[in-house]
N, C-alpha and C positions, 0 to 999 in steps of 0.2 A: 256124198254117199248117204243114202238115207239109213237112220238108225231107228229101229224099232223101239218104240215108246209103249209103256204098259204100267199104267197106275191102277191101284185098286184101292177102295175104302176098307179101314181097319178100325175095330173099337178098342179104346184103351180103357179097359175096364176099371171102375173106382174100386176101393176096398170094400164098399158096401154093396157091390154087384156080386151076385152068386155066380156069375159066369166067368170064365178065364180065358177062353179061346178068342183070340182077336178076329177070328174069322165069324164070330157069332154077331150078327148085326141087328138082332131083334130087340135089344134092349136100348136104353137111352144115355149111355156112356159117351164121352167125346170121341168124335171121329178124327182119323189121321189118313193121310195118302201115303202109301207106301208101295214102292216099285221102282222102275227106271224111266228116265226121261232123257231122250237124246243121248242114251248111252250111260247116264250117270245115276247112281243110287239116289232116291229120294225118300226121305221120311220126314213129312211136315204135318204139323197140326192144322186141321181145317178151322179149328175154333167154331165148330158147331156140333150138334148131336142129332140135327135133322138128316137122315140119309138121302133124301131126294135132293137137298141142296148140297150135300157132299158130292153126290153123284155128278151133279151139274159143274161143280167148282172143278172136278177132276178132269171132266170133259173140256172145260176151258183152259186148264194146264196143258192137255195133250194138244190142243188147238193152237197153243201160243198166246190165247187172249189173256190168260191170267199167268203171270209170271211167279215162278216157284219163289224166288227171293223178293217179291213184292213186299213194300212196307205195309204193315198193318196198323189198324188205328192205335192199338196199344204201345207199339214201338213208336209210332209217330208222336204220340202225347209224351213218352218218356223223352225224346229228343227235344221236343218243343219245351218241356219244363226245364231241361237241362240248360236250353238256350236263355231262358228267362233268367234262371239264376245266374248265368254267365254274364248277363246284361246288368247285373246289380239292381233288379227290379226291388221295390220295397216289398216287405214281409205281407203287407196287406193285400198287395195285387197278385203276389204268389199264391196266396191262400185261396184267392178267388179262383185263378187258373187251376188250382188243384181240385177244387170242387167240382169244377166243369169237367176237368180230366176224368175224375172218378164217375161221373155221370156218364161220359161218352164210352168209358171203358166198360160200364155195366151195360149199356145199350148195344155196343158193337164189338166188345171183347178185341180180339185181333183180326177182326175181319178186314180184308184189304180196303185200303183208304179209298181206291178206286171204285169200289162197289158200293160206296154210301152216297145215297142220292137225296136231294132236296126233300123228296117225300118222306124218306126214313127219318130225316130230321124233324119234320112236321109232325110225324107220328109221335117221337119223342116229346116234342113240345107239348103235344096234347095232354100228356100226363101231368104237366107241371101245375102246381097249385100257388106259384110265387104271385105276389103282387105285380102289377103291372110295370113298375119302375124296375123291380128285380128282374122279371122277365127279359125286359128290354137291354139290361146289362148284360144277361146270359147270352142272349143272341149276339151280341157285340163280341164277347169272349169266344163264342164258337166261331164266328167269322174271322177272328184274329188267329185261332189255331190253323183253319184250313187254308189262309192265306199264306201262312208260315209253310204248309204243305206244298202249295203251289210254287212258292219261291224256292223250295227245296228239290222240286223236279220230281216229286212223288206223283202228282195228280196235275191235270192240265187247267181244270176249272174249279172254282170254289163252290161248292154245292150249298154253302150257307148263305151265299148272296141271295139265293130264291126265298129265304125265310123272311116273311115281313114281320117287322118288330111290333109290339102291342102299342096301341095308342095310350099314351100316358097324359093325364091331366095334371098339369103343373101346379100344385097349390102354392098360393103366394107365401113367402117367407113373412113369418110373424115375430118380430122382436117384442122383449117385454115393454110393456108400457111403463109410464112413471109409477102409476099406482102398484103394479105387480113388483117392480123393483123395489119399491118401498117395503111392501110385505115380505119379500125375500130377505132384505137387510133385517128386518124385525126377526124374522124366523131363524136367522143365523145366532141372534143373541138370545133366542128362547130355546133354541135346540137342546142346550144341556140340562135345562129344567125339565123338559118333557122327557128326553132320553138320559136320564140321570147316569146310566151305567156307561154312557160314553166317555172314553179317557179325555183329560184336558187337551192333551196334545192332538188329538183328532178334532175336537172343536176349533183350535186354532188353525189347523191345516184346512178344514172345510171353508172357514172363511176365507183364507188366503187364496185357496183353489178358485171358488166362486169369483173373487174379485179379479184374480189373473185372467180368467175366461173372459169376463165381462169387459176388461180394459185392454186386451191384447188380441182378442180374436182367435186366440188358440183353440183348436180342437181339443176334446176331452183327453184323447190319448196322448197328445203332444203336451198338454198341461200336467197330467198326472206323472209323466216321464221327464218334467223339467229338471234340469240340472242347475246347481247353484251357480256354477261357472257361466252360465249364460245371462246372468243379470251382472252388468259390470258396475265398477265403482261410482259412475255418474248416474246410476238408475235406469240404464237402457238394457231392453230385453232383445238379445238376439234371436230372430225369428229363424232365418235359414240363409244359406249360401246361394246367391242368385247365379245364373248360368254365365253372367259376366265375370263372375269371380268375387264381386263386391258384396259384402254382407248387408242383409236387410235387418234393420234395427229400429225399434220405436221406444220412446221415453214412457216410463211407467208412473202414474201419479202417486203422490206421497202416501195416500191410502192404502195402495197396493204394496208400496215398498215397505210400510209399516208393518202390515199383516204378514209379509214374508219374513221379515226380521223376527217376529214373534214367534214363528213356527220354525226358524231355522235352528237345527240341532246339530250341524256340523257334518251331516251326512252328504254324500254326493247329491242326492236327489231331495227335492223339497216335500214331495208327497208319496214317495214309494222307497221302500228300503233297498230296492234293486235285488232282492231275493224273491225266487219263485218267477212266475211269469208276469208280464204286464198285463195279460188278459185277465188274470185273477184279481190283480190290484184295481183294474177297471172295474170289474163286477162289484167289489166292495164299495168303490166310491159311486157308482150309478145307484146302488141301494141306499146309500145316505142321501143322495139328492133327491130320491123319491120320497124320503122321510121328510126332508127339508121342504118340498113343494106341498106335501100334504099339511105341514105346520102353517105354511104361508097362505094356503088355500087356493094355490094356482094349479086348477085341475089338469091343465095340458103344459105343465111344466116340462122342460127337457134341457139337458145341459147344451145342446147344439143351439138353443136360442140365446145364449150369451153371445155367442159368435155372430149370430145374426143381429143382436143389439149393437154391437160394436160396429158392423159394416153398415148398418142402416143410420147410426149416428153420423157417421162420416159423409155419407151420400147427403143426409139433410142439412149438413152444414156447408154443402157445395164441393166437397171433395170429388174428384173426378173419378169415374168408374174405373179407368186404367190404373189409378193409384191404389183404390181399394182391393183391385184384383191383385196387385203386388203384395199388399199387406196380408191378405188372407192366403198367399201362396198358391194361387190358381195357375196352372200352367197355360191355360187359354182364358182369354177374357170373355169368351163365350159361355164358360161356366159361371162367371159372375153375372153376366148380363141375364143369363137364364133364371138364376135364382132372386135377383135383386132389381129387374126390370121394373116392377111397379114401383119401387122406391125411387128409382131415377126419375120416373115421371112426375112423382109428387114432388120431389126436389125441385123439378123443373117449373112446375106451376108455382111453388112459392117464390122461386126466383122471379118470375114474370110479374106476380102479384106485387113483390117488393119494388120492382121499377115502375110499375103503373102509379104506385103511391107517389112517387116523384113528379108525377105529370101534374097533380093538382097543386 
């Protein structure tokens, strides 16, 4: 039996609007669809202020093209983020997904997922001012979200697959040279003289932090949040738990262990009180690093280059790329290959030259 369906657009006036009747449609307040559809009462936000678009959406509802209970972009993003949290993803990854979710919400609101086209995503991308590497990652995150929507049965195809990521020119990783490292060590001893207001315990921590990163390959966030319990009695540093369940540990040289001992005040963390956010602590340490590099005269100094120096030293000594990848905690060896391929080649050249010397 056929049931008459009749929906019509209505305005939901904002407090700042002088109109109050929902039948008044000439303002720019949000539009809703109100009426009956297949005998059921419907009152649904259309998430648009454009009357022409609202009328088309209502027509699609009545034709069955657009389902009343169809999942919108905002709702889909909320469920996607909830799934990410349930999967126990790292806070760093969650934060990136949250940034992308905010951008997609701003661009599409609760517009039905099915109506988002690849061209809509391209228009959004045209507004980006990110660096190429950042934009490339954004495209990956957007693709991941829409893949989740496909797997959930909300849409049939991933519109983000048609977005071409920008071309990124990978700059070769640059470790510190022996000369630069010597200057940094000198700057550590000179820091307190130039910045006399710096507390003594901060000077000890700064030296220990630099040495830990240089000889362990830890990222600055992992180094700043390093707990005392991760360094055992034999001087081995626990890096992380491998997927096999086995711990990944490395020995620390005496110079590092001594520096850690000098700044050990019995607190759970070596370089952070554990009060406030880690982000705030990182900001403070990055500021001290910049002062250190300025004293050393290393214009392109950066905390990540300590990690690069650790990796390149291993490769130069003939350690396999697979082993370096494990020590750096990369989930995929392709990541290690991408960043350190030039140094693998130089290592191979050095090995070949050494073999050729034996021919004479």
